[in-house]
N, C-alpha and C positions, 0 to 999 in steps of 0.2 A: 267547155261550152260546145253546144251543138254546132257543127261546122257544115252541115248539109246545105246544098244549094237546091233551089227549086221549092216544091211544096213542103211545108214544115208540118207542125203538129196538127193544125186545125184544118178542117175541110173548108174548101174555098167555094164561094158562090160567084159564078161568072157574071160580070156586069160591065157596062161601059165605063171607060176611064173618065178622069176629071176634065179632059180636054174636049171630049166629044160625047158626053153622057146624054142620054135621052131625056126629054122634058119629063119632070115629075119623078125622076130617079132619086132615091134617098141619098143624102149627103154621105152616108157611111157605106154606100155600095162599093164593092171592091172587085178586083180582078182575081184571077187564079194565082197570081204571083204572091211573093212575100211582101207583107205590109210593114213598113217602118213608120211607126207613129212618133211624131215629135210633139211634145207638150211644151208650148211656149213659142212665141214669135219674136223674141228679143234678140240680143246679140248671139247667144249660143244657138237658139233655135233656128234663126234665119241663116247663119253662116254654116251650121251643120247641114241643114237641108240643101243649101246652095252647093256645098262640096259634094254631097251625095248625088245631087242632080247632075253634076259634071262627071263624077266618077262612074256612075251607073247609067250613062246615057243610052247605051245599047240595050241594057236590060229594061229600062223604062220604056223604050220604044217597042219592045216585044211584050210588054206587060208581064214580064217575069218579076218585076219589083214595082211597088207602089210606095211613094213617100207622101204621107199625110201630115200636115201641120195644123195643130189645134191652137188657136190664139184668140184672146179676147178682142184684139184690134187687128184690122187688115193692114197694118203698117208696123214697121220697126222704128222706134224713136232713137235718134243719135243724141244721147243725153248730154255729152260735153258741150253741145251747141245750145242747150236750153237757156243759159244765162244771156247769150248774145241774142237769142230770139226774144227774150223778155225785154232786152234793151233796144230792140228794133234794128239791130245790125244785120239780122238774117230773117228772111220771111219764114213764118211757122211751117209752111208746106215744104220748105227745103230742109227742115230738121228731121223729117220723117221719110221713110223709104217704103213704097208700096210693095207689099209681099207678093201680090198676084203677078205683078210685072217681073219682079226679080226671080221668083220661083215659078216660072211658067210651066214647068214640067211636073210640079207637085200639086197635090190636091190641098186646097186651103179651106178649113172649116172654122168659121167665126163662132166662138163659144168659149166657155170656161170649163176646164176639167175640174170636177169637184171631188173625185175619188178615183183610185186605181187599184184594181184587184189583179196583181201580177200572176197569182196562182192560176187564175182563169184567163189571163191575157186579155183583159178588157179594161177600158177606161170609161167612166161615167161623165157625160158632158152635157151641160146646159147650153143649148144653141139659142140663137136669136128667135127661132121659131118655136121653141119649147113652150113658152107661155101662150102664144097664139094658137098652137095646135091643141093645147090642153092635155098633151100626152106625157108631160114630164120630161126628165132627162133621157138621153139616148145612150146606149152602150155601144162603144166602138171597139171592135176586136182588133188585135194586132199580133204581129209575130216578133218584131223587134221594137223596143221602147227606148226613146231618148227623152229624159226629163230635164227640161230647162225652163221652168216657169219664172225664174228670176226671184225678186224679193219685194217686200212691201215695207212701208215705213213702220218703224218700231216706236210707238208712242209710250209715254209714261202717264200714270194717273195724276196729271196736273189739272187742278180745277180750272174749268173754262177752256181748256185746250180743244176739246172736242167741239165746242160751240164756236170758237173764234179763230182757231188756228187753220193754217193751210200748209200743204207740203210743197215740194219742188221736185217732183219726179216725173211729171208728164208735161207734154206740150200745152195741154189745156190749163194746167196750173200756172205754167210760165206766162202764157199770154193773159190769163185772168189776173195774175199778179201785176203785170204791166198796166193793164187797164185800171186796176184798183189804185195803184200808186198815183197815176195821173188824175184819177177821179178825186182822190183825197186832196190833191193840190187845188182842184177846182172848188172843193168844199171850203178849204182853208181860205181861198181867195174871196169867197162870197159871203162867209159868215161874219157876224158882228160879235160873236161870243169868243173871247180869248181861249176859254177852256176847250171849245170845239176845235178851234184852230190848232192849238198845241197838240191835241190828240190826233188830229188828222195828219199832222206833219211829223209824227213819231213812228218809226218803223223798227220793230224788234225782230232780229234773226237769231234763232237758237241752233247752235251747232257750228263748230269752227273747222269742219272738213271742207272738201272741195265744193260741194253743192252750196253750203251756206256762204262761204267766203266769195266764191265766184258770182253767185246770185246777188249778194250784197254789193260787191264791187261794181258790177255792170249796172244794176238799178240805181245806185247812188250817182254814177256817172250820167245816166240818162236823166235822172231827176234834176241834177245840178244844171245840165244843159237846158232842160225844159223851163227852169225857173226864170230864165232871162226873158221869157215871153209873158210873164205875170207881172203886173205893175206893182203888186204889193207882197210878193214873195221873193226873198233873197236866198241864195244857197245856204247861208248860215242859219236860216230859219228851220231848215230840215234837220231832223235829229235821227241819226242812224245808230242802232245799238246792236253789237254782236255779243252774244252770251255763249261762253264755252266752259264746260265743266272741268276740263283738264287745265294744265299749266301752259299750254301752247296751242297754236293753230297750225293747220296743214302739216301734221307730223311726217307725212310721206316725203316732203321735200327737205327734211332735216331741220335740226334745231336752229342753225344759223339763218337759213332762209325763212324759217317760221318767224323768227324775231324781226327780220327785215320786213316781212309782210305786215306784222303788227305796227311797226313804225310807219310804213306807207299808209296804212288805213287810218291811223291816228292823225297823220299829217293832213288828211282830208276831213278832219273833224268827225270821224267815226269813233264812237265810244266802244272800245274793245274791253270786255270784262272777262278775265280769266278766273278759273276756280270759282265759278259762279253758276248757279242753276236757276231755271225758271220755276218758282214755287207755285205761281198761280197767274192766270190771266182772266179770271172771272170778272164779270161786269166791265170788261174792256179796260182793265187796269193790270199791267204787267208787274208782278211782284217778284223781285229777285231774292236769292238767298242772302245777299249782303244787306238786305233791308230796303233797297231802293224800290220806288214805286213810280211807274210811268203810265199815265193814261194814254192808250193807244188803240187804234182801230186795225192795226196790222201786226200779226204775229206769224212769222214764217218758221215752220218746224223742219229742220234738216238734221236732226240729231240721232241718226241711226236707222238701221233696217233689220228685218228678220226674214227667215225663209217664207216662201209663199205657203198659204194654208193648205194647199193640196198635198204637200209632203206629209202632213199629219194624217191624211186620209189614205195612206197606202200601206201595203204589207211589206214594204222594203225597209232594210235596216238603216237607222239614223244614229247620229252621235248625240252627245248631250246638248249641242247647240241647235239640233233639229235639222242638220244637213245630212245628206245621204252619204253613207260610208262607201268610198270608192277605192278601187285599186289604181295603181300607177298607169294601167292601160285604159282608165276611165270607165271600166265596167263596175257596176254596183256590186260590192263585195257579197259573196255568198249566194249570188243569184246568176241565172243565165238569161241571155237575151234582154238585158236591161243595162242602160248606160246613162251617164249624167256628167255634166260639166257646169262651170260657172258658179253662180251664187248658191245653187242647190247642192253642190257637190263638195265633199271633204276629200280632196285629192292629195295623196302623199307628195311631198316636195323632195324628189330624189336628188336635187342639187344641194340640199342643205346638209350641213354637218351635224345638226341637232337631230337626234332620234325622235321619230314621231312628228316631225314638222310637217305642216300642211301648206299647200299653195294658198296665198291670200285670195279671197274672193273678189278680185278686181278684173277689169277688162284686159289688162296686160296679159293675164293668164287666160281669161275666158276666150278671147279671140283666137289665141294660139291653140288652145285645147280643142277647138272645133275641127281643125285640120287632122289632128291625131285621132279624134273621136270618129270622124268620117272614114278615115283610113282603116281604123280597127273594125268598124262595122262591115265595111266592104271585105276586109280580110277574113272576118268571121264567116261571112256568107260564102266566100270562096275557099274556105278551108286553109287559109294561109296564116302564118304566125302573126301575133299582135306585137305592137311596139309600145314602149313606155313614153309617157309625157314627161319632158324635162325642159325647163326654162328658168334661167337665172334672172332675177329682178334687175332691170337696167336703169330705173330712175323715174322721175315724175316731173310734170309741168303743170302750172296753174296760172290762170289769169286773175288779175286784181282790178280789172277795168280796162278801158281803152288805153293802149300803149303802156300798160303796166303789167308785170308778171314776175313769177319766180320759177326757177327750174333747177333740178338736181339730177343730171343725166350722166351716167358712166363716171361718177365721181366728180364731175365738174359742176360748179355752182354758178348760176347765171341769174341776173335780176334786171328789172327795168324793161326797157324797150326790147333788147335782144331776147329776153325770156318770153315776153309777150309774142314776139314774132315766131319763136320756136313753138309756142303753144298753138298758134294758128296754122303753121306749116304742118306740124305733126298731125293735127286733127283733120286738116284738109286731106292729107294723104290717107287717113283712116276711114273717113266717111264713105259708106258703100256707094258704088256705081259712079261711073264717069259723069253721068247726067247730073247727079247731086254735086259732085266736085266742081263742075263748070258753073252751075248756078250759084253756088256759095261764093266762088271766086269772083263772079260777075257782081254779086251784091256787095262784096267787100270793096271792089274797085269803085262802084258807083257811090258807096258811102263815103269814100275819100274825096269824091268830087262835089258832092252835094250835101246839103244840111241834113241833120238827123230828123227822122220822123217823130212827131210828138203827139200823134193822134191816139185817143182812147176809143176803142170800139166795143164798149160794154154792151151796146145794143145788140150785138151778135148773139148774146146769151138768150135773147128772147125775140127771135126774128118775126113772130106773128103779131107783135104789139101794135104796129101801125094798122095792119089789116083789121084787127079786132076793133080798133077805134072806128075805122071806116065802116065796119059792119054794124055799128050801132052800140057797141059796148063802151065801157070806160077803159081808159088806158090803165094797165095793171099798176096798182099802188096810188091811183089818183081818184079823187072824188068826182061826183057829177059835175062840179063846177070847173074841173080840169086842174085843180090845185093838187100838188103832191101831198099824199097822205101816208105817213109812216106809222105803221101799227106798233103798239107796245108789246114787244115780245111775241111769243107764239111758237108753234112747233117748227121743226126744221123743214126745209124743202124735201119733197120726196126724192128718194135715192133712185138712180137709174138702174135698169136691169144689169146683171153682171156683164161687164165687158162693153157697155155702150154708154154713150153720152146722152143727155137730154136733148131732145129735138122735137120738131113739130109732130112727128108721128109716134114718139115714145113717151113724152111727158104729159101729165094731165093738163086739161085746159086751165089757163090761169083764171084767177078770180080777182074781184076788185080789191081784195085785201093783200094782194102780193105787193112787194116793194116796187119802186120805179124800175123801168126797163134796164137802165144801166146799173142797177143795184140788185138785180134779182138774186144773185148768189151771195148777197151780204145779209146775214141774219139780223132781223130787227130786234132791238132791245128797248130803245126809247126814242122820242122824236129827235130828228136831225142827227142821228148817230149811226150811220151805216158802218158795216164791218164786213170782214171776209169770212165766208162760210166754209167750213171743212168739207161740205159736200160739193164744193165747186167743181172738183174733178172726180166725181163718182165715189167719193169717200174712200179712195184708195189709201189714204194716209190716216185712216181712222184707227181707233183703238181696237184691240183684238176682238171685242164683242160686237164690233160693227161688221157690216157687210164687207167682204174682202174680194179682191180679184187679183190675179197675178199681174205684176208689173214687169217692166223690162229689167235686164240684168244689171242695172247700175244702181249706185247707192251712195248715200252720204256717210260721213264719218260720225260714229256715235260717240257719246261721252265716255267716261271711264266706266265701262261695263265689261262683261265677258265677251261681248261681240268683237269680232276682228275690226280693225279700222276700215277706212273707206274702201268701197268697192266701186271704182270709177275709172273710166277709160282715159282720164287725164294722166294716168300713170303710163308713161311711155318712154 
């Protein structure tokens, strides 16, 4: 590997840095120093840039080095807290970490990397301004490359899944799902049709890994508490179904703790179905492989992930699973000046006795890999020897809802309240920045003193609705007389540009045929049957032929496939 310090292969164009650039300077303008380009702002991307920012402090001040992070979102999502955010235990804004504040010495470019030509040392990026300018994607040159785009949901060709399913990988999906669950309870409380009521109160989760089990446990807890405020809904009216293709759930905590988790969930009237698959959810009817049929308006898909699409658009070596072949030093095998870690990287496990073993793509490895990765990049620039990454798996923790959990750490098995407390303490210690730690701890403390929030804020999905009515138009989804009007079927909502969410400035103006404000993301099918739309959170969990964008580096457990099990920071 080239170990020269200072100007590398490419000629440099001198420009102002990111902290004091002149107005109108292009976002890809660079200094005369070495540019380290980080693709992805998730766990690996943020922590690697943070370590580089600290280790190269003097070089960054002299403009000898520039660290640029390309990310679809200006924040990093701490995914282990998504279930608690969905349940209302944590505010959504405290689940995310603002990259510009944390990486104040780095240049942040909001956009999506669509391809990488490492031979030319360039990355092609669609920025937020690409469509406005009409100039297309921009090419960003670099000297050192760090690839950490994370993963996206891996879906299967299940009929109806693309129309009615939703994932659980983003804060938008988590809060949207919370709003949806409470809204379904409102529908069930107000309808006179038993069929509509039963479908509204049936919730199907597919995937028995961390994401599926924790989301189900927290939302069931929240809905059970919320039901006390409905005069005609009892906790036993709610039907929760967990579908898992293998013979156990939460395999990372061990077989014994997995069986305990099943007993705990079933004691709360949750229907856990093992060795079962979702065959179809067309027409809002979940059809399972055991022949069961459940009319439902809620299908949550947490059954696996796959590498981000940008990996397929590179000239870098990949393995049969689509992950980048890496050395133990976290350099991409057979190349120079290219590095990877986390979900995107197939890193040899030097602590394993099995030949050819690889590190599991989970946060327990990913967060630790970032330190070694940053150290090796700095060592490479300074002409110093590199070091190998080595870490032995220490265990896992998982929450099953408020005051319930399981853990298997350093060979010790813990369950119930102690495991739940371990889960909270561990993740509080891992969430980035003292600011977030303090805010999360304060919210947990207040939650213990006051009642749980049960408000649905579905109107946030269409903030201009009230103004449109005031300006003389009809409320979206309502007729001239003001009565709700729910159309029969129709095309999906427009998908947002890569890396962005719909908003007043990015989504098309609504029409009178859109569904009601609180149901804008629920695809219409027939009167009085709202449902959850897969495009609710930018389509990030859609099928491979849909628009994709990188997600953060966490993941759910897939069913019995060739993919490795869960990639999730709950392992600790």
